[in-house]
C-alpha positions as a Markdown table, in Angstrom:
| # | Residue | x | y | z |
|---|---|---|---|---|
| 1 | Met | 6.8 | -18.0 | 72.4 |
| 2 | Thr | 7.4 | -21.1 | 70.4 |
| 3 | Arg | 10.8 | -22.3 | 69.2 |
| 4 | Ala | 11.6 | -21.8 | 65.5 |
| 5 | Ser | 11.6 | -24.8 | 63.2 |
| 6 | Pro | 12.3 | -24.6 | 59.5 |
| 7 | Val | 9.5 | -23.8 | 57.0 |
| 8 | Val | 9.7 | -26.0 | 53.9 |
| 9 | Pro | 10.2 | -24.5 | 51.5 |
| 10 | Pro | 11.4 | -21.2 | 53.1 |
| 11 | Arg | 9.3 | -18.1 | 52.3 |
| 12 | Ile | 10.8 | -14.8 | 51.6 |
| 13 | Ile | 8.9 | -11.6 | 52.3 |
| 14 | Pro | 10.1 | -8.7 | 50.1 |
| 15 | Gly | 10.9 | -5.5 | 51.8 |
| 16 | Thr | 13.7 | -3.3 | 53.2 |
| 17 | Pro | 15.4 | -5.5 | 54.1 |
| 18 | Pro | 13.8 | -8.8 | 52.9 |
| 19 | Glu | 12.8 | -11.2 | 55.6 |
| 20 | Ile | 12.8 | -15.0 | 55.7 |
| 21 | Val | 9.9 | -16.8 | 57.4 |
| 22 | Val | 11.4 | -19.6 | 59.5 |
| 23 | Tyr | 8.3 | -20.8 | 61.4 |
| 24 | Asp | 4.6 | -20.5 | 60.5 |
| 25 | Glu | 2.7 | -23.3 | 62.1 |
| 26 | Pro | -0.4 | -23.2 | 64.4 |
| 27 | His | 0.4 | -24.1 | 68.0 |
| 28 | Asp | -1.1 | -23.8 | 71.5 |
| 29 | Cys | -1.4 | -20.2 | 72.5 |
| 30 | Pro | 1.2 | -19.2 | 75.1 |
| 31 | Tyr | -1.1 | -16.6 | 76.6 |
| 32 | Val | -4.7 | -17.9 | 76.6 |
| 33 | Pro | -5.2 | -21.7 | 77.3 |
| 34 | Gly | -7.3 | -23.5 | 74.8 |
| 35 | Arg | -6.7 | -21.2 | 71.9 |
| 36 | Val | -4.7 | -21.8 | 68.7 |
| 37 | Ala | -2.0 | -19.2 | 67.9 |
| 38 | Val | -0.2 | -18.4 | 64.7 |
| 39 | Leu | 2.9 | -16.3 | 65.3 |
| 40 | Pro | 5.1 | -16.4 | 62.1 |
| 41 | Leu | 8.7 | -15.9 | 63.0 |
| 42 | Arg | 10.8 | -13.9 | 60.5 |
| 43 | Val | 14.5 | -13.2 | 60.3 |
| 44 | Pro | 15.6 | -10.0 | 58.5 |
| 45 | Ser | 18.3 | -10.6 | 55.9 |
| 46 | Arg | 20.5 | -8.1 | 57.7 |
| 47 | Arg | 20.5 | -5.9 | 60.8 |
| 48 | Leu | 17.7 | -3.4 | 60.9 |
| 49 | Thr | 18.4 | 0.3 | 60.9 |
| 50 | Gly | 16.6 | 2.6 | 63.4 |
| 51 | Glu | 14.2 | 3.7 | 60.7 |
| 52 | Glu | 13.4 | 0.1 | 59.6 |
| 53 | Leu | 12.8 | -0.9 | 63.2 |
| 54 | Glu | 10.5 | 2.1 | 63.7 |
| 55 | Thr | 8.4 | 1.0 | 60.7 |
| 56 | Arg | 8.0 | -2.5 | 62.1 |
| 57 | Leu | 7.1 | -1.4 | 65.6 |
| 58 | Ala | 4.4 | 0.9 | 64.2 |
| 59 | Ala | 3.0 | -2.0 | 62.3 |
| 60 | Gly | 2.8 | -4.1 | 65.5 |
| 61 | Asp | 6.0 | -6.2 | 65.2 |
| 62 | Arg | 7.7 | -7.6 | 68.3 |
| 63 | Arg | 11.2 | -9.1 | 68.6 |
| 64 | Gln | 12.5 | -12.3 | 70.2 |
| 65 | Gly | 16.2 | -12.9 | 69.7 |
| 66 | Met | 16.9 | -12.6 | 66.0 |
| 67 | Phe | 13.3 | -13.1 | 65.1 |
| 68 | Leu | 10.5 | -10.7 | 64.4 |
| 69 | Tyr | 6.9 | -11.7 | 64.8 |
| 70 | Arg | 3.3 | -10.4 | 64.6 |
| 71 | Thr | 0.2 | -12.2 | 65.6 |
| 72 | Ala | -1.7 | -13.8 | 62.7 |
| 73 | Cys | -4.1 | -16.0 | 64.7 |
| 74 | Pro | -7.1 | -17.3 | 62.6 |
| 75 | Glu | -9.9 | -16.9 | 65.1 |
| 76 | Cys | -8.6 | -14.6 | 67.8 |
| 77 | Arg | -7.8 | -10.9 | 68.1 |
| 78 | Ala | -7.0 | -10.8 | 71.9 |
| 79 | Cys | -3.4 | -9.5 | 71.4 |
| 80 | Glu | -3.3 | -5.8 | 71.0 |
| 81 | Pro | 0.1 | -4.0 | 70.5 |
| 82 | Ile | 0.3 | -1.2 | 73.1 |
| 83 | Arg | 2.5 | 1.9 | 73.3 |
| 84 | Leu | 2.9 | 5.0 | 75.4 |
| 85 | Asp | 3.2 | 8.5 | 74.0 |
| 86 | Val | 5.7 | 9.7 | 76.6 |
| 87 | Glu | 4.6 | 13.3 | 76.4 |
| 88 | Ser | 0.9 | 12.5 | 77.1 |
| 89 | Tyr | 1.4 | 9.6 | 79.5 |
| 90 | Gln | 0.7 | 10.6 | 83.1 |
| 91 | Pro | 1.7 | 8.2 | 85.9 |
| 92 | Asn | -1.0 | 7.6 | 88.5 |
| 93 | Arg | -0.5 | 8.0 | 92.3 |
| 94 | Ser | 0.6 | 4.3 | 92.7 |
| 95 | Gln | 3.1 | 4.6 | 89.9 |
| 96 | Arg | 4.5 | 7.8 | 91.2 |
| 97 | Arg | 5.0 | 6.1 | 94.6 |
| 98 | Ala | 6.7 | 3.2 | 92.9 |
| 99 | Leu | 9.1 | 5.5 | 91.1 |
| 100 | Gly | 9.9 | 7.4 | 94.3 |
| 101 | Arg | 10.6 | 4.2 | 96.3 |
| 102 | Gly | 12.8 | 2.8 | 93.6 |
| 103 | Asp | 14.8 | 5.9 | 93.1 |
| 104 | Ala | 15.6 | 6.0 | 96.8 |
| 105 | Val | 17.4 | 2.7 | 96.8 |
| 106 | Ile | 17.9 | 1.3 | 93.3 |
| 107 | Arg | 20.8 | 2.2 | 91.0 |
| 108 | Tyr | 20.5 | 1.6 | 87.3 |
| 109 | Glu | 23.0 | 1.4 | 84.4 |
| 110 | Val | 22.5 | 1.2 | 80.6 |
| 111 | Gly | 24.8 | -1.0 | 78.6 |
| 112 | Pro | 25.0 | -3.8 | 75.9 |
| 113 | Pro | 23.2 | -7.1 | 76.7 |
| 114 | Val | 25.5 | -9.4 | 78.7 |
| 115 | Leu | 25.6 | -13.1 | 79.0 |
| 116 | Asp | 26.6 | -14.5 | 82.4 |
| 117 | Asp | 25.6 | -16.9 | 85.1 |
| 118 | Ala | 24.2 | -14.1 | 87.4 |
| 119 | Arg | 21.7 | -13.1 | 84.8 |
| 120 | Val | 20.7 | -16.7 | 84.0 |
| 121 | Ala | 20.2 | -17.4 | 87.7 |
| 122 | Leu | 18.1 | -14.2 | 88.2 |
| 123 | Tyr | 16.0 | -15.0 | 85.1 |
| 124 | Asn | 15.3 | -18.5 | 86.4 |
| 125 | Lys | 14.4 | -17.2 | 89.9 |
| 126 | His | 12.0 | -14.7 | 88.4 |
| 127 | Lys | 10.4 | -17.4 | 86.3 |
| 128 | Gln | 10.1 | -19.9 | 89.1 |
| 129 | Leu | 8.7 | -17.6 | 91.8 |
| 130 | Arg | 6.2 | -16.0 | 89.5 |
| 131 | Ser | 5.1 | -19.4 | 88.1 |
| 132 | Leu | 5.9 | -18.5 | 84.5 |
| 133 | Gly | 6.2 | -22.0 | 83.1 |
| 134 | Asp | 8.2 | -25.2 | 83.7 |
| 135 | Gly | 11.9 | -25.7 | 83.1 |
| 136 | Glu | 14.9 | -23.4 | 83.4 |
| 137 | Ile | 16.9 | -21.6 | 80.8 |
| 138 | Asp | 20.7 | -22.2 | 80.4 |
| 139 | Leu | 23.4 | -19.9 | 79.1 |
| 140 | Ala | 22.8 | -21.0 | 75.4 |
| 141 | Gly | 19.1 | -20.4 | 75.8 |
| 142 | Tyr | 19.6 | -17.0 | 77.4 |
| 143 | Arg | 21.9 | -16.0 | 74.7 |
| 144 | Gln | 19.4 | -17.0 | 72.0 |
| 145 | Phe | 16.4 | -15.4 | 73.7 |
| 146 | Leu | 17.8 | -12.2 | 75.3 |
| 147 | Val | 21.3 | -11.4 | 73.9 |
| 148 | Met | 21.1 | -12.1 | 70.2 |
| 149 | Thr | 19.3 | -9.3 | 68.3 |
| 150 | Cys | 18.6 | -8.0 | 64.8 |
| 151 | Cys | 18.6 | -4.3 | 65.7 |
| 152 | Glu | 20.1 | -1.8 | 68.2 |
| 153 | Ser | 19.4 | -3.3 | 71.6 |
| 154 | Phe | 20.6 | -2.6 | 75.2 |
| 155 | Glu | 20.0 | -3.7 | 78.7 |
| 156 | Ile | 19.1 | -1.7 | 81.8 |
| 157 | Arg | 20.7 | -3.2 | 84.9 |
| 158 | Tyr | 19.0 | -2.5 | 88.3 |
| 159 | Thr | 21.1 | -3.0 | 91.5 |
| 160 | Leu | 20.2 | -2.8 | 95.2 |
| 161 | Asp | 23.1 | -2.4 | 97.6 |
| 162 | Gly | 25.4 | -3.5 | 94.7 |
| 163 | Val | 23.4 | -6.7 | 94.0 |
| 164 | Leu | 21.8 | -7.3 | 90.6 |
| 165 | Val | 18.0 | -7.4 | 91.2 |
| 166 | Gly | 16.6 | -6.7 | 87.7 |
| 167 | Ile | 17.3 | -6.6 | 84.0 |
| 168 | Ala | 15.3 | -4.9 | 81.2 |
| 169 | Leu | 16.1 | -5.7 | 77.5 |
| 170 | Val | 15.2 | -2.8 | 75.3 |
| 171 | Asp | 15.3 | -2.0 | 71.6 |
| 172 | Arg | 15.9 | 1.5 | 70.2 |
| 173 | Ser | 14.6 | 2.9 | 66.9 |
| 174 | Thr | 14.7 | 6.4 | 65.5 |
| 175 | Asp | 11.7 | 7.6 | 67.5 |
| 176 | Ser | 11.0 | 4.9 | 70.1 |
| 177 | Leu | 12.1 | 2.5 | 72.7 |
| 178 | Ser | 10.6 | -1.0 | 72.7 |
| 179 | Ala | 10.4 | -3.0 | 76.0 |
| 180 | Val | 11.4 | -6.5 | 74.9 |
| 181 | Tyr | 11.6 | -8.4 | 78.2 |
| 182 | Cys | 12.0 | -7.6 | 81.9 |
| 183 | Phe | 12.9 | -9.9 | 84.7 |
| 184 | Tyr | 13.7 | -9.2 | 88.4 |
| 185 | Asp | 14.0 | -10.7 | 91.8 |
| 186 | Pro | 10.5 | -11.2 | 93.1 |
| 187 | Ser | 11.8 | -11.1 | 96.7 |
| 188 | Phe | 11.2 | -7.4 | 96.8 |
| 189 | Pro | 7.5 | -6.9 | 96.0 |
| 190 | Glu | 7.5 | -3.6 | 97.9 |
| 191 | Leu | 9.7 | -2.1 | 95.1 |
| 192 | Ser | 7.3 | -2.9 | 92.2 |
| 193 | Leu | 10.4 | -3.5 | 90.0 |
| 194 | Gly | 8.3 | -4.3 | 86.9 |
| 195 | Thr | 6.4 | -1.0 | 87.2 |
| 196 | Tyr | 9.6 | 0.8 | 88.1 |
| 197 | Ser | 11.4 | -0.4 | 85.0 |
| 198 | Ile | 8.7 | 0.9 | 82.7 |
| 199 | Leu | 8.8 | 4.3 | 84.4 |
| 200 | Lys | 12.6 | 4.4 | 84.0 |
| 201 | Gln | 12.2 | 3.6 | 80.3 |
| 202 | Val | 9.7 | 6.5 | 80.0 |
| 203 | Glu | 12.4 | 8.7 | 81.5 |
| 204 | Leu | 15.0 | 7.4 | 79.0 |
| 205 | Cys | 12.6 | 8.2 | 76.1 |
| 206 | Lys | 12.3 | 11.8 | 77.4 |
| 207 | Thr | 16.0 | 12.2 | 77.9 |
| 208 | Trp | 16.8 | 10.9 | 74.5 |
| 209 | Gly | 14.0 | 12.8 | 72.7 |
| 210 | Leu | 12.0 | 9.8 | 71.7 |
| 211 | Arg | 8.3 | 9.8 | 71.4 |
| 212 | Tyr | 7.0 | 6.3 | 72.1 |
| 213 | Leu | 7.6 | 3.5 | 74.5 |
| 214 | Tyr | 6.3 | 0.2 | 73.1 |
| 215 | Leu | 5.1 | -2.2 | 75.8 |
| 216 | Gly | 4.5 | -5.2 | 73.7 |
| 217 | Leu | 1.1 | -6.9 | 73.6 |
| 218 | Tyr | -1.9 | -6.1 | 75.8 |
| 219 | Ile | -4.0 | -9.2 | 76.3 |
| 220 | Gly | -7.2 | -8.7 | 78.3 |
| 221 | Asp | -7.8 | -12.4 | 78.5 |
| 222 | Cys | -4.4 | -13.1 | 80.1 |
| 223 | Glu | -4.0 | -12.0 | 83.7 |
| 224 | Arg | -0.2 | -11.6 | 83.6 |
| 225 | Met | -0.5 | -9.2 | 80.6 |
| 226 | Arg | -3.3 | -7.0 | 81.9 |
| 227 | Tyr | -1.0 | -4.7 | 84.0 |
| 228 | Lys | -0.1 | -2.8 | 80.9 |
| 229 | Ser | -3.6 | -1.2 | 80.8 |
| 230 | Arg | -2.8 | 0.6 | 84.0 |
| 231 | Phe | -0.4 | 2.9 | 82.1 |
| 232 | Leu | -2.7 | 5.7 | 80.9 |
| 233 | Pro | -3.3 | 7.3 | 78.5 |
| 234 | His | -1.9 | 4.7 | 76.1 |
| 235 | Glu | -2.5 | 3.7 | 72.4 |
| 236 | Arg | -3.4 | 0.3 | 71.1 |
| 237 | Leu | -3.2 | -1.0 | 67.5 |
| 238 | Leu | -6.7 | -1.9 | 66.6 |
| 239 | Asp | -7.7 | -2.9 | 63.0 |
| 240 | Gly | -4.5 | -1.3 | 61.7 |
| 241 | His | -4.9 | 2.0 | 63.5 |
| 242 | Trp | -3.4 | 3.3 | 66.7 |
| 243 | Val | -6.3 | 4.3 | 69.0 |
| 244 | Met | -5.9 | 6.4 | 72.1 |
| 245 | Val | -7.2 | 4.9 | 75.4 |
| 246 | Glu | -7.8 | 7.6 | 77.9 |
| 247 | Arg | -8.0 | 7.4 | 81.7 |
| 248 | Ala | -11.6 | 6.3 | 82.6 |
| 249 | Ser | -11.6 | 8.3 | 85.8 |
| 250 | Asp | -9.3 | 10.3 | 88.0 |
| 251 | Asp | -7.3 | 7.7 | 90.0 |
| 252 | Gly | -4.8 | 10.2 | 91.2 |
């Protein structure tokens, strides 16, 4: 994602609550090289209620820090919001194995987002070992990106033998959870921590009586975003309508 810079003059979008557009400029796409992206960043005028967040998630909104955004790219429709209906979703054989392996050794805890050196170090390790761009985040950047929020948010902490190995930042609305960002120690590939985290969020949805888990954007043209298509069945927001994508064949 891009950093916000002021829109001159600022643009206010009416609604409940109203939102202020703070950035709305074309820039290089962060997902597909060579393409131009437009991702207007908006700040709600107050903290969102669960109902207000639910409406925005259903319309395709995502959150980064205090900002909401929705793709508005002029010549590209590669980004497709994706969600799981947790009652119809069925993990495949590989996902069931990942859940079993994780449950055998990983402990998890739900709590408010925390800012500390351990989380910043883990974030930077994940970014470096998975080649997710240049540069490192500092405490101020981590706070702005992953701790500040405009809605009800929490983190899931994953530990292995008492050591922090993963963090998932999650938003909660009246009917859904929204997976905002997940990072983990890539030194344990056998644990499939990214997959494991999604499966634990599915479990939380069921425990709390929530219907959907929003997984962000599915982008078929971006290798690191294709994994989301392996969670089936799922729904994608296409031309303003949520469309069910079924399992193509029985993969166990």
